[in-house]
RODOLO-818390 format. One record per residue: x, y, z of N, C-alpha, C, O, CB in turn; residue in three letters; residue number from 1. Coordinates in nm, 3 decimals, decimal comma, always signed. Glycine has a CB too. Example, Ala and Ser with C-alpha at 12.3 -4.5 7.8 and 13.67 -1.06 7.14 Angstrom:
2
NODE/n_c1/n_c2/n_c3/ca_c1/ca_c2/ca_c3/c_c1/c_c2/c_c3/o_c1/o_c2/o_c3/cb_c1/cb_c2/cb_c3/r/k
NODE/+1,319/-0,569/+0,780/+1,230/-0,450/+0,780/+1,320/-0,330/+0,780/+1,424/-0,332/+0,846/+1,131/-0,447/+0,905/ala/1
NODE/+1,285/-0,225/+0,708/+1,367/-0,106/+0,714/+1,290/+0,003/+0,787/+1,341/+0,114/+0,804/+1,408/-0,060/+0,572/ser/2
//
This chain:
86
NODE/n_c1/n_c2/n_c3/ca_c1/ca_c2/ca_c3/c_c1/c_c2/c_c3/o_c1/o_c2/o_c3/cb_c1/cb_c2/cb_c3/r/k
NODE/+1,777/+3,732/+1,573/+1,648/+3,710/+1,511/+1,661/+3,625/+1,384/+1,572/+3,547/+1,351/+1,581/+3,844/+1,479/met/1
NODE/+1,772/+3,642/+1,315/+1,795/+3,566/+1,194/+1,807/+3,417/+1,223/+1,760/+3,334/+1,145/+1,920/+3,616/+1,123/ser/2
NODE/+1,871/+3,382/+1,337/+1,882/+3,241/+1,376/+1,745/+3,180/+1,400/+1,720/+3,066/+1,363/+1,970/+3,227/+1,502/asp/3
NODE/+1,655/+3,257/+1,463/+1,520/+3,207/+1,489/+1,447/+3,179/+1,358/+1,380/+3,077/+1,344/+1,440/+3,309/+1,574/tyr/4
NODE/+1,460/+3,270/+1,263/+1,395/+3,251/+1,134/+1,452/+3,129/+1,061/+1,377/+3,055/+0,997/+1,410/+3,377/+1,047/asn/5
NODE/+1,581/+3,107/+1,071/+1,643/+2,991/+1,007/+1,595/+2,861/+1,072/+1,568/+2,763/+1,003/+1,796/+3,000/+1,015/asn/6
NODE/+1,586/+2,862/+1,206/+1,538/+2,742/+1,276/+1,393/+2,713/+1,241/+1,355/+2,598/+1,219/+1,554/+2,758/+1,428/gln/7
NODE/+1,312/+2,818/+1,236/+1,171/+2,802/+1,200/+1,158/+2,749/+1,057/+1,073/+2,664/+1,030/+1,096/+2,936/+1,215/ser/8
NODE/+1,241/+2,800/+0,968/+1,239/+2,754/+0,829/+1,282/+2,609/+0,820/+1,225/+2,531/+0,743/+1,330/+2,843/+0,742/ser/9
NODE/+1,384/+2,571/+0,899/+1,429/+2,431/+0,901/+1,319/+2,339/+0,949/+1,298/+2,232/+0,892/+1,553/+2,415/+0,989/asp/10
NODE/+1,247/+2,379/+1,054/+1,138/+2,297/+1,105/+1,027/+2,283/+1,002/+0,970/+2,175/+0,984/+1,081/+2,358/+1,235/leu/11
NODE/+0,997/+2,392/+0,933/+0,895/+2,387/+0,829/+0,939/+2,294/+0,716/+0,858/+2,218/+0,663/+0,865/+2,528/+0,775/thr/12
NODE/+1,065/+2,301/+0,679/+1,118/+2,214/+0,573/+1,108/+2,067/+0,614/+1,076/+1,981/+0,532/+1,263/+2,250/+0,541/asp/13
NODE/+1,136/+2,039/+0,741/+1,127/+1,902/+0,792/+0,983/+1,853/+0,786/+0,957/+1,740/+0,745/+1,181/+1,893/+0,936/ile/14
NODE/+0,890/+1,938/+0,826/+0,748/+1,900/+0,822/+0,703/+1,875/+0,679/+0,629/+1,781/+0,652/+0,661/+2,008/+0,888/gln/15
NODE/+0,747/+1,959/+0,589/+0,712/+1,942/+0,448/+0,770/+1,811/+0,395/+0,702/+1,737/+0,323/+0,764/+2,061/+0,363/ile/16
NODE/+0,895/+1,782/+0,432/+0,957/+1,657/+0,388/+0,884/+1,536/+0,445/+0,867/+1,436/+0,376/+1,105/+1,653/+0,430/ala/17
NODE/+0,840/+1,545/+0,570/+0,763/+1,435/+0,630/+0,632/+1,413/+0,556/+0,594/+1,299/+0,529/+0,736/+1,462/+0,778/arg/18
NODE/+0,563/+1,521/+0,524/+0,438/+1,509/+0,449/+0,462/+1,449/+0,311/+0,383/+1,367/+0,264/+0,370/+1,645/+0,435/leu/19
NODE/+0,570/+1,489/+0,247/+0,602/+1,434/+0,115/+0,631/+1,285/+0,126/+0,587/+1,206/+0,041/+0,723/+1,507/+0,053/ala/20
NODE/+0,704/+1,245/+0,230/+0,734/+1,104/+0,252/+0,606/+1,025/+0,276/+0,588/+0,916/+0,221/+0,831/+1,086/+0,370/tyr/21
NODE/+0,519/+1,079/+0,358/+0,393/+1,012/+0,389/+0,308/+0,997/+0,262/+0,252/+0,891/+0,236/+0,315/+1,089/+0,498/met/22
NODE/+0,300/+1,104/+0,185/+0,222/+1,099/+0,062/+0,278/+0,998/-0,036/+0,202/+0,923/-0,099/+0,218/+1,235/-0,003/gly/23
NODE/+0,409/+0,994/-0,051/+0,472/+0,898/-0,142/+0,450/+0,755/-0,094/+0,427/+0,665/-0,174/+0,622/+0,926/-0,156/ala/24
NODE/+0,457/+0,735/+0,037/+0,435/+0,600/+0,092/+0,292/+0,553/+0,069/+0,269/+0,439/+0,028/+0,466/+0,597/+0,242/ser/25
NODE/+0,198/+0,641/+0,093/+0,057/+0,605/+0,073/+0,029/+0,580/-0,076/-0,044/+0,488/-0,110/-0,036/+0,718/+0,127/ile/26
NODE/+0,089/+0,661/-0,162/+0,070/+0,641/-0,306/+0,127/+0,506/-0,350/+0,066/+0,435/-0,429/+0,136/+0,755/-0,385/ala/27
NODE/+0,245/+0,471/-0,297/+0,306/+0,343/-0,332/+0,221/+0,227/-0,283/+0,204/+0,127/-0,354/+0,448/+0,333/-0,274/ala/28
NODE/+0,168/+0,239/-0,162/+0,082/+0,133/-0,109/-0,047/+0,124/-0,190/-0,098/+0,014/-0,215/+0,050/+0,158/+0,039/leu/29
NODE/-0,100/+0,238/-0,231/-0,219/+0,238/-0,315/-0,193/+0,171/-0,449/-0,277/+0,099/-0,501/-0,268/+0,380/-0,337/gly/30
NODE/-0,075/+0,197/-0,505/-0,038/+0,131/-0,630/-0,030/-0,021/-0,611/-0,070/-0,097/-0,698/+0,097/+0,184/-0,682/asp/31
NODE/+0,021/-0,062/-0,495/+0,028/-0,205/-0,466/-0,111/-0,267/-0,459/-0,134/-0,376/-0,513/+0,101/-0,229/-0,335/gly/32
NODE/-0,202/-0,199/-0,392/-0,340/-0,248/-0,385/-0,404/-0,253/-0,524/-0,477/-0,347/-0,557/-0,425/-0,160/-0,292/leu/33
NODE/-0,374/-0,152/-0,604/-0,426/-0,150/-0,741/-0,374/-0,266/-0,823/-0,447/-0,326/-0,902/-0,391/-0,019/-0,808/gly/34
NODE/-0,246/-0,298/-0,803/-0,187/-0,411/-0,876/-0,251/-0,543/-0,832/-0,277/-0,631/-0,915/-0,035/-0,416/-0,853/ala/35
NODE/-0,276/-0,556/-0,702/-0,342/-0,678/-0,652/-0,481/-0,689/-0,713/-0,520/-0,797/-0,759/-0,351/-0,677/-0,496/ile/36
NODE/-0,555/-0,580/-0,714/-0,691/-0,581/-0,770/-0,688/-0,614/-0,919/-0,771/-0,690/-0,968/-0,760/-0,445/-0,747/ala/37
NODE/-0,592/-0,557/-0,990/-0,581/-0,586/-1,134/-0,549/-0,733/-1,157/-0,602/-0,795/-1,249/-0,473/-0,497/-1,199/ala/38
NODE/-0,462/-0,788/-1,074/-0,428/-0,930/-1,086/-0,548/-1,019/-1,061/-0,569/-1,118/-1,132/-0,317/-0,966/-0,989/gly/39
NODE/-0,627/-0,984/-0,961/-0,747/-1,061/-0,931/-0,848/-1,053/-1,046/-0,909/-1,153/-1,084/-0,812/-1,011/-0,801/leu/40
NODE/-0,863/-0,933/-1,101/-0,956/-0,916/-1,213/-0,909/-0,996/-1,334/-0,989/-1,060/-1,403/-0,970/-0,768/-1,249/ala/41
NODE/-0,779/-0,992/-1,360/-0,724/-1,066/-1,472/-0,745/-1,216/-1,454/-0,787/-1,285/-1,547/-0,575/-1,036/-1,489/leu/42
NODE/-0,717/-1,265/-1,336/-0,735/-1,409/-1,308/-0,882/-1,449/-1,326/-0,912/-1,553/-1,384/-0,688/-1,443/-1,164/arg/43
NODE/-0,972/-1,366/-1,278/-1,115/-1,394/-1,291/-1,158/-1,397/-1,437/-1,233/-1,485/-1,479/-1,197/-1,290/-1,213/ser/44
NODE/-1,110/-1,301/-1,515/-1,144/-1,297/-1,657/-1,087/-1,417/-1,732/-1,153/-1,475/-1,818/-1,094/-1,167/-1,721/leu/45
NODE/-0,964/-1,454/-1,699/-0,904/-1,570/-1,765/-0,981/-1,698/-1,733/-1,002/-1,781/-1,821/-0,757/-1,586/-1,722/glu/46
NODE/-1,023/-1,713/-1,608/-1,101/-1,831/-1,571/-1,235/-1,833/-1,644/-1,278/-1,938/-1,692/-1,124/-1,835/-1,419/lys/47
NODE/-1,300/-1,718/-1,651/-1,429/-1,710/-1,719/-1,413/-1,736/-1,869/-1,497/-1,801/-1,931/-1,495/-1,573/-1,695/ala/48
NODE/-1,306/-1,685/-1,925/-1,283/-1,701/-2,068/-1,251/-1,846/-2,103/-1,297/-1,897/-2,205/-1,169/-1,611/-2,114/asn/49
NODE/-1,175/-1,911/-2,019/-1,140/-2,051/-2,045/-1,250/-2,148/-2,005/-1,247/-2,265/-2,042/-1,012/-2,087/-1,971/asn/50
NODE/-1,345/-2,100/-1,931/-1,457/-2,179/-1,881/-1,409/-2,307/-1,814/-1,463/-2,415/-1,833/-1,554/-2,213/-1,995/gln/51
NODE/-1,305/-2,289/-1,735/-1,252/-2,401/-1,659/-1,344/-2,430/-1,542/-1,412/-2,340/-1,491/-1,108/-2,372/-1,609/asn/52
NODE/-1,348/-2,554/-1,499/-1,424/-2,582/-1,378/-1,358/-2,510/-1,260/-1,238/-2,482/-1,264/-1,434/-2,736/-1,351/pro/53
NODE/-1,434/-2,481/-1,159/-1,376/-2,410/-1,045/-1,259/-2,488/-0,988/-1,260/-2,612/-0,984/-1,482/-2,387/-0,936/pro/54
NODE/-1,158/-2,415/-0,944/-1,041/-2,481/-0,887/-1,077/-2,538/-0,750/-1,172/-2,493/-0,686/-0,922/-2,382/-0,876/ser/55
NODE/-1,001/-2,635/-0,705/-1,030/-2,696/-0,575/-1,029/-2,592/-0,463/-0,964/-2,488/-0,473/-0,929/-2,807/-0,545/pro/56
NODE/-1,102/-2,622/-0,358/-1,111/-2,530/-0,245/-0,974/-2,498/-0,186/-0,952/-2,388/-0,137/-1,200/-2,586/-0,137/asn/57
NODE/-0,883/-2,594/-0,191/-0,750/-2,572/-0,136/-0,682/-2,455/-0,205/-0,625/-2,369/-0,138/-0,664/-2,699/-0,150/tyr/58
NODE/-0,687/-2,450/-0,337/-0,623/-2,342/-0,411/-0,688/-2,208/-0,381/-0,619/-2,107/-0,366/-0,627/-2,369/-0,561/asn/59
NODE/-0,821/-2,206/-0,373/-0,890/-2,082/-0,342/-0,855/-2,035/-0,202/-0,836/-1,915/-0,179/-1,042/-2,101/-0,355/gln/60
NODE/-0,845/-2,128/-0,109/-0,811/-2,093/+0,028/-0,669/-2,037/+0,034/-0,643/-1,940/+0,105/-0,824/-2,215/+0,120/ser/61
NODE/-0,576/-2,098/-0,040/-0,438/-2,050/-0,042/-0,431/-1,911/-0,104/-0,360/-1,825/-0,053/-0,348/-2,147/-0,120/lys/62
NODE/-0,504/-1,889/-0,211/-0,506/-1,757/-0,275/-0,561/-1,653/-0,178/-0,508/-1,542/-0,167/-0,590/-1,760/-0,404/glu/63
NODE/-0,668/-1,689/-0,107/-0,727/-1,597/-0,010/-0,628/-1,566/+0,101/-0,616/-1,451/+0,143/-0,856/-1,656/+0,048/thr/64
NODE/-0,559/-1,668/+0,150/-0,458/-1,648/+0,255/-0,345/-1,557/+0,206/-0,300/-1,469/+0,279/-0,400/-1,782/+0,301/asp/65
NODE/-0,300/-1,579/+0,082/-0,194/-1,495/+0,026/-0,238/-1,349/+0,015/-0,162/-1,258/+0,048/-0,152/-1,548/-0,112/asp/66
NODE/-0,361/-1,329/-0,031/-0,412/-1,192/-0,042/-0,425/-1,128/+0,096/-0,394/-1,009/+0,112/-0,548/-1,192/-0,112/leu/67
NODE/-0,469/-1,205/+0,194/-0,482/-1,150/+0,329/-0,345/-1,110/+0,383/-0,332/-1,007/+0,449/-0,549/-1,253/+0,422/gln/68
NODE/-0,243/-1,190/+0,356/-0,107/-1,156/+0,399/-0,059/-1,027/+0,334/+0,004/-0,944/+0,400/-0,010/-1,271/+0,367/lys/69
NODE/-0,089/-1,010/+0,205/-0,049/-0,887/+0,136/-0,120/-0,766/+0,193/-0,059/-0,661/+0,212/-0,077/-0,899/-0,014/gln/70
NODE/-0,248/-0,780/+0,220/-0,325/-0,669/+0,278/-0,273/-0,638/+0,418/-0,260/-0,520/+0,453/-0,476/-0,704/+0,282/ile/71
NODE/-0,245/-0,740/+0,498/-0,190/-0,718/+0,632/-0,056/-0,645/+0,625/-0,028/-0,558/+0,707/-0,173/-0,852/+0,706/asp/72
NODE/+0,027/-0,681/+0,527/+0,155/-0,615/+0,510/+0,135/-0,466/+0,477/+0,203/-0,381/+0,534/+0,237/-0,684/+0,401/tyr/73
NODE/+0,043/-0,436/+0,388/+0,017/-0,298/+0,350/-0,035/-0,219/+0,470/+0,003/-0,103/+0,489/-0,085/-0,292/+0,234/ile/74
NODE/-0,121/-0,280/+0,550/-0,172/-0,213/+0,669/-0,059/-0,185/+0,768/-0,054/-0,078/+0,827/-0,282/-0,298/+0,735/ile/75
NODE/+0,031/-0,281/+0,785/+0,143/-0,259/+0,877/+0,234/-0,147/+0,827/+0,287/-0,070/+0,906/+0,224/-0,389/+0,896/ser/76
NODE/+0,252/-0,138/+0,696/+0,332/-0,029/+0,640/+0,266/+0,106/+0,667/+0,334/+0,203/+0,701/+0,351/-0,050/+0,488/glu/77
NODE/+0,135/+0,114/+0,651/+0,064/+0,238/+0,680/+0,077/+0,277/+0,827/+0,090/+0,395/+0,860/-0,083/+0,226/+0,642/leu/78
NODE/+0,073/+0,179/+0,916/+0,090/+0,206/+1,058/+0,229/+0,261/+1,087/+0,245/+0,350/+1,169/+0,065/+0,079/+1,141/lys/79
NODE/+0,330/+0,208/+1,018/+0,466/+0,258/+1,038/+0,478/+0,401/+0,988/+0,545/+0,483/+1,051/+0,567/+0,168/+0,965/gln/80
NODE/+0,415/+0,432/+0,876/+0,417/+0,569/+0,825/+0,349/+0,662/+0,926/+0,397/+0,773/+0,951/+0,346/+0,578/+0,687/val/81
NODE/+0,240/+0,617/+0,982/+0,169/+0,699/+1,081/+0,257/+0,724/+1,203/+0,255/+0,834/+1,258/+0,038/+0,632/+1,123/arg/82
NODE/+0,333/+0,624/+1,247/+0,423/+0,641/+1,361/+0,532/+0,744/+1,331/+0,569/+0,824/+1,417/+0,486/+0,506/+1,398/lys/83
NODE/+0,584/+0,740/+1,208/+0,688/+0,834/+1,169/+0,635/+0,978/+1,172/+0,707/+1,072/+1,207/+0,741/+0,800/+1,028/val/84
NODE/+0,510/+0,992/+1,136/+0,450/+1,126/+1,130/+0,420/+1,185/+1,266/+0,400/+1,306/+1,278/+0,323/+1,122/+1,050/met/85
NODE/+0,418/+1,104/+1,370/+0,386/+1,156/+1,504/+0,505/+1,216/+1,572/+0,494/+1,264/+1,684/+0,330/+1,048/+1,592/arg/86
//
């Protein structure tokens, strides 16, 4: 009976560790999104403060593409975490 209790405890510990890993991963990804948002806000404030003319469409398009790539990467990381949890 003691072996059964030890095995059950080990399984519970594994599940707890998986949840901790998932939580840490989601928190790290959330921090990444927060950093991206802060960077965008900073860039917007700097542009407004300097009252520069709008940048060419090419630069805006490149920035948008870069942000989309970062968001896609974060989404793929979340999918991998979800796979680990199954």
